[in-house]
DRENMARLUM-371633 format. One line per field, with one value per residue: residue number from 1; residue in three letters; x, y, z of N, C-alpha, C in turn. Coordinates in pm, whole numbers, plus 32768, in hexadecimal, padded with zeros to 4 digits. Layout:
REM residues N
n	(NUM; ...) $
res	(ALA; ...) $
nx	(X; ...) $
ny	(Y; ...) $
nz	(Z; ...) $
cax	(X; ...) $
cay	(Y; ...) $
caz	(Z; ...) $
cx	(X; ...) $
cy	(Y; ...) $
cz	(Z; ...) $
//
This chain:
REM residues 113
n	(1; 2; 3; 4; 5; 6; 7; 8; 9; 10; 11; 12; 13; 14; 15; 16; 17; 18; 19; 20; 21; 22; 23; 24; 25; 26; 27; 28; 29; 30; 31; 32; 33; 34; 35; 36; 37; 38; 39; 40; 41; 42; 43; 44; 45; 46; 47; 48; 49; 50; 51; 52; 53; 54; 55; 56; 57; 58; 59; 60; 61; 62; 63; 64; 65; 66; 67; 68; 69; 70; 71; 72; 73; 74; 75; 76; 77; 78; 79; 80; 81; 82; 83; 84; 85; 86; 87; 88; 89; 90; 91; 92; 93; 94; 95; 96; 97; 98; 99; 100; 101; 102; 103; 104; 105; 106; 107; 108; 109; 110; 111; 112; 113) $
res	(UNK; UNK; UNK; UNK; UNK; UNK; UNK; UNK; UNK; UNK; UNK; UNK; UNK; UNK; UNK; UNK; UNK; UNK; UNK; UNK; UNK; UNK; UNK; UNK; UNK; UNK; UNK; UNK; UNK; UNK; UNK; UNK; UNK; UNK; UNK; UNK; UNK; UNK; UNK; UNK; UNK; UNK; UNK; UNK; UNK; UNK; UNK; UNK; UNK; UNK; UNK; UNK; UNK; UNK; UNK; UNK; UNK; UNK; UNK; UNK; UNK; UNK; UNK; UNK; UNK; UNK; UNK; UNK; UNK; UNK; UNK; UNK; UNK; UNK; UNK; UNK; UNK; UNK; UNK; UNK; UNK; UNK; UNK; UNK; UNK; UNK; UNK; UNK; UNK; UNK; UNK; UNK; UNK; UNK; UNK; UNK; UNK; UNK; UNK; UNK; UNK; UNK; UNK; UNK; UNK; UNK; UNK; UNK; UNK; UNK; UNK; UNK; UNK) $
nx	(1FB1; 1F4C; 1E97; 1D47; 1CAD; 1C18; 1C9E; 1C38; 1CD2; 1D91; 1D09; 1DDE; 1E9E; 1DD2; 1E07; 1DC2; 1EEE; 1ECB; 1E30; 1EF5; 1FB4; 201A; 2167; 21E0; 21C4; 2239; 232B; 2433; 2532; 2592; 2667; 25CA; 2601; 25DF; 256E; 24BE; 2429; 23D2; 22FF; 223B; 21E4; 216C; 20B1; 201F; 1FC8; 1EFA; 1E57; 1E3B; 1DD8; 1CC1; 1C6B; 1C8C; 1CE4; 1DCB; 1EB3; 1F70; 2038; 2088; 2108; 21E4; 2257; 22CE; 2373; 2406; 2465; 2517; 25E7; 2638; 26DE; 2770; 2817; 284B; 28EE; 29C0; 2A4A; 2A8F; 2B3C; 2BFD; 2C45; 2CAF; 2D9E; 2E31; 2EB8; 2F09; 2FDC; 3048; 30C4; 3172; 321A; 3271; 3305; 33FD; 3457; 348E; 3558; 360F; 3669; 3707; 379E; 3855; 3967; 3954; 387D; 3830; 38A0; 37F9; 387A; 3963; 3985; 38FA; 39EA; 3ADD; 3AA6) $
ny	(6035; 606A; 6181; 6185; 6215; 62F4; 6438; 655D; 6606; 672E; 6855; 68AA; 67D3; 676C; 67BE; 67E4; 67CC; 6874; 6928; 69FA; 6AEF; 6B85; 6B65; 6BC1; 6CC5; 6D4B; 6E30; 6E0B; 6DD5; 6EEC; 7005; 70F4; 7228; 73B0; 7401; 7324; 7326; 743A; 7406; 7351; 741A; 74D2; 7429; 7407; 750D; 7527; 7493; 751E; 75ED; 75B0; 7515; 7594; 74B1; 744E; 7519; 74BF; 7441; 7496; 754E; 74D4; 743A; 754E; 758C; 749A; 74CB; 75BE; 752C; 7484; 7511; 75CF; 74E7; 747F; 7565; 7568; 747A; 74B5; 7595; 7514; 7481; 7520; 7583; 7499; 746E; 7569; 7520; 7432; 748A; 7548; 749B; 7417; 74AF; 750C; 7418; 73F2; 74C5; 74A5; 73B2; 73F5; 7474; 73F7; 7342; 7266; 71EE; 7103; 70D1; 70D3; 7048; 6F99; 6E48; 6D5E; 6CC3; 6D6C; 6E21) $
nz	(3907; 37AC; 3751; 36BB; 3654; 3588; 3514; 34CB; 33CC; 3395; 32C3; 321E; 31DC; 3151; 3060; 2EFB; 2DD9; 2D19; 2D8C; 2E1A; 2E15; 2CF6; 2CA1; 2BE7; 2BBE; 2C8E; 2CCA; 2D37; 2D0C; 2C72; 2CBA; 2D81; 2D11; 2D15; 2C50; 2C0E; 2D0A; 2CCA; 2C08; 2C94; 2D1F; 2C87; 2C5D; 2D53; 2D4B; 2CBD; 2D40; 2E2A; 2DDC; 2D99; 2EAF; 2FDC; 3092; 305A; 3058; 3161; 30F6; 2FD0; 3061; 30F4; 3033; 2FA8; 3073; 3069; 2F5D; 2F56; 3010; 2F6D; 2E97; 2F09; 2F57; 2E70; 2DF7; 2EC2; 2E75; 2D6C; 2DAC; 2E4B; 2D8D; 2CD4; 2D5B; 2D9F; 2C87; 2CA4; 2D1D; 2CCE; 2BB4; 2C1C; 2C96; 2BD9; 2B3E; 2BE5; 2BEC; 2AEB; 2A9F; 2B71; 2B24; 2A21; 2A5B; 2B08; 2B76; 2BBF; 2AF3; 2A22; 28F0; 2783; 26E1; 274D; 27E7; 2879; 2912; 28E3; 29BC) $
cax	(1F7E; 1F17; 1E3A; 1D01; 1C29; 1C4B; 1CA9; 1C24; 1D64; 1D6A; 1CF7; 1E2E; 1EDC; 1DA4; 1DFC; 1E4D; 1F54; 1E5E; 1DEE; 1F3A; 1F96; 2081; 21FB; 222B; 21A2; 228C; 23CB; 24A5; 25E2; 25DA; 2655; 25B8; 2613; 25BE; 250A; 2424; 23D1; 2345; 228B; 21F1; 21A4; 20F3; 202C; 1FCB; 1F5D; 1E77; 1DF3; 1DF1; 1D68; 1C36; 1C21; 1D04; 1D31; 1E76; 1EFA; 1FFA; 2069; 20B1; 2168; 223A; 22AF; 230B; 23D8; 2453; 24B5; 2571; 263E; 2691; 26DC; 27D7; 2881; 28B5; 293B; 2A03; 2A8A; 2AC7; 2B99; 2C46; 2C98; 2D16; 2DF5; 2E6C; 2EC7; 2F8D; 3058; 30B7; 3115; 31EC; 3268; 3293; 335D; 3457; 3483; 34CC; 35B5; 3693; 36BF; 3763; 381F; 38A7; 39FB; 3934; 381D; 3829; 38AA; 37A0; 38FE; 399D; 3961; 3915; 3A94; 3B4F; 3AB4) $
cay	(600D; 60F0; 61A5; 6138; 6294; 6340; 64A1; 659C; 665F; 67CB; 6875; 68C1; 674D; 66ED; 6808; 6777; 682D; 68EB; 699E; 6A3A; 6B60; 6B75; 6BA5; 6C03; 6D66; 6DC4; 6E6E; 6E15; 6DF7; 6F5F; 705D; 716D; 72C8; 7418; 73E0; 72D5; 7358; 74A6; 73C9; 730C; 74AE; 750D; 73B9; 742E; 7590; 750F; 744D; 7571; 763B; 7595; 7506; 75A5; 7453; 7438; 7551; 74CC; 73C6; 74FC; 757E; 7466; 7444; 75B2; 7573; 741E; 74FC; 7615; 7503; 742C; 7586; 75D6; 7486; 7492; 75D1; 753F; 7413; 74E1; 75FA; 74D5; 742B; 758F; 7585; 7430; 743F; 75BF; 74D3; 73BC; 74D2; 7591; 743D; 73D7; 7523; 7507; 737A; 73F3; 752A; 7447; 731D; 7427; 74D9; 73B1; 72E0; 71B0; 71B2; 70A6; 7113; 7093; 6FF8; 6F60; 6E01; 6D31; 6C99; 6DE4; 6E79) $
caz	(387C; 372A; 370F; 3634; 3641; 3532; 354C; 3468; 337D; 334C; 3218; 31A2; 31A4; 30C4; 2FC9; 2E76; 2D95; 2CEF; 2DEE; 2E3B; 2DED; 2C9A; 2CC6; 2B6B; 2BB5; 2CE4; 2C91; 2DBF; 2CCE; 2C17; 2D31; 2DC4; 2D16; 2D04; 2BAF; 2C44; 2D82; 2C99; 2BB1; 2CC3; 2D85; 2C2A; 2C3D; 2DA3; 2D57; 2C7D; 2DCF; 2EAE; 2D8E; 2D8B; 2F0B; 3015; 30F4; 3017; 3096; 3180; 3059; 2FA7; 30DC; 30DF; 2FA4; 2FA1; 30D7; 3015; 2EC9; 2F98; 3045; 2EE3; 2E54; 2F87; 2F50; 2E0B; 2E37; 2F29; 2E50; 2D0F; 2DE2; 2E77; 2D23; 2CA8; 2DB6; 2D9F; 2C1D; 2C89; 2D85; 2C4A; 2B5B; 2C5D; 2CC2; 2B5E; 2B30; 2C4A; 2BDA; 2A5F; 2AA7; 2BBD; 2AC6; 29D4; 2A99; 2B93; 2B06; 2B94; 2ABA; 29AA; 2887; 2741; 2673; 27C1; 27B7; 28FD; 291E; 28FC; 2A40) $
cx	(1F54; 1EAE; 1DF4; 1CAA; 1C79; 1C18; 1C83; 1CB5; 1D40; 1D33; 1D66; 1E69; 1E74; 1D98; 1E35; 1EA5; 1F00; 1E3A; 1E52; 1F29; 2019; 2114; 2226; 2210; 2201; 22EA; 244B; 252B; 2619; 25DB; 2612; 25E2; 25CB; 253B; 2476; 23D7; 236C; 22F2; 2221; 2178; 216C; 2092; 1FCE; 1F80; 1F09; 1E20; 1DAA; 1DBF; 1CE1; 1C1F; 1C9B; 1D31; 1DB6; 1EDD; 1F7F; 204B; 20C0; 210A; 21D2; 22AC; 22F0; 2386; 243A; 2491; 2525; 25EF; 268E; 26F4; 274B; 2839; 28BF; 2911; 2A05; 2A61; 2AC1; 2B46; 2C31; 2CA1; 2CDE; 2DA5; 2E62; 2ED6; 2F5C; 300C; 30B2; 30E7; 316D; 3251; 32C6; 32F7; 33E5; 3499; 34E5; 3541; 3639; 36C5; 36FE; 37CF; 386B; 38F0; 39BE; 3905; 385D; 382E; 3856; 3807; 393F; 397A; 396F; 39C4; 3ACE; 3B23; 3ACC) $
cy	(6088; 60FB; 619C; 61DC; 62D4; 63F7; 6506; 660C; 6702; 6808; 687C; 683F; 672A; 6753; 67A8; 6812; 689F; 693C; 69E8; 6A95; 6B52; 6BB4; 6BFB; 6C89; 6D9C; 6DC0; 6E6B; 6E26; 6E71; 6F98; 70CD; 71B0; 7313; 7409; 738A; 72FF; 73E8; 746D; 7395; 73A5; 74BA; 74B0; 73DD; 74A3; 7584; 74F8; 74BF; 75D7; 762D; 755F; 7538; 752F; 7421; 749C; 7509; 742D; 7421; 753B; 754A; 7470; 750D; 75BA; 74F4; 7463; 7570; 75BD; 74AA; 7496; 75AC; 758C; 7461; 74FE; 759A; 74EF; 744F; 757E; 757C; 7475; 7489; 7599; 7520; 7439; 74CA; 756D; 74A1; 741D; 7515; 7507; 7423; 7422; 7502; 7475; 7390; 7489; 74EA; 7402; 7378; 7475; 748B; 733E; 7246; 7197; 716C; 70EA; 70BF; 7005; 6FAA; 6ED3; 6DCB; 6D0F; 6CCB; 6E52; 6E2E) $
cz	(3830; 377A; 36AF; 361D; 35E4; 3572; 34C3; 3446; 337D; 32F3; 31CA; 315E; 314E; 303F; 2F57; 2E51; 2D58; 2D00; 2E2F; 2DEE; 2D5C; 2CBD; 2C50; 2B5F; 2C08; 2C8A; 2D12; 2D62; 2C80; 2CB7; 2D32; 2DA1; 2D3D; 2CA7; 2BE1; 2CAB; 2D48; 2C3A; 2C16; 2D37; 2CF8; 2BF3; 2CBF; 2D93; 2D36; 2CD2; 2DFA; 2E6A; 2DBA; 2E3E; 2F72; 3098; 30D1; 303E; 30D6; 3114; 3038; 2FCD; 30ED; 3087; 2F79; 2FF5; 306D; 2FA2; 2F28; 2FBA; 2FB2; 2EBD; 2E9C; 2F4B; 2ECC; 2DC3; 2E50; 2EC8; 2DC8; 2D3C; 2E22; 2E09; 2CC7; 2CCF; 2DB7; 2CF4; 2C07; 2C9F; 2D03; 2C02; 2BA1; 2C69; 2C42; 2B1C; 2B4E; 2BDE; 2B6C; 2A5F; 2B06; 2B6C; 2A4D; 29F1; 2AF3; 2B1D; 2B38; 2B45; 2A47; 292F; 27D6; 26D6; 26BC; 27BE; 285E; 292A; 2939; 299C; 2AA7) $
//
């Protein structure tokens, strides 16, 4: 037999859409990079100057900034090495193609190969 007694709903289920936080203010689509962390660090520095309770947030942002800078340096270093490797491979392919007798000549047709 189904229960006919009404139970109280939790407060969250009675909230209207207008009472929910705005999703237009969130920036989850943007990557968290060193520039963004640095901007947040400056904003939190103002808060810490007025209230030392924000010091842990400031310290956390400093650690995050150092990690982001290190990650960006590693990525740019890896990118530099990758470009150097590609340039090296391109140079080898170019030099071996011009010296090899197997390389196709631009004036040869496919039927004469």
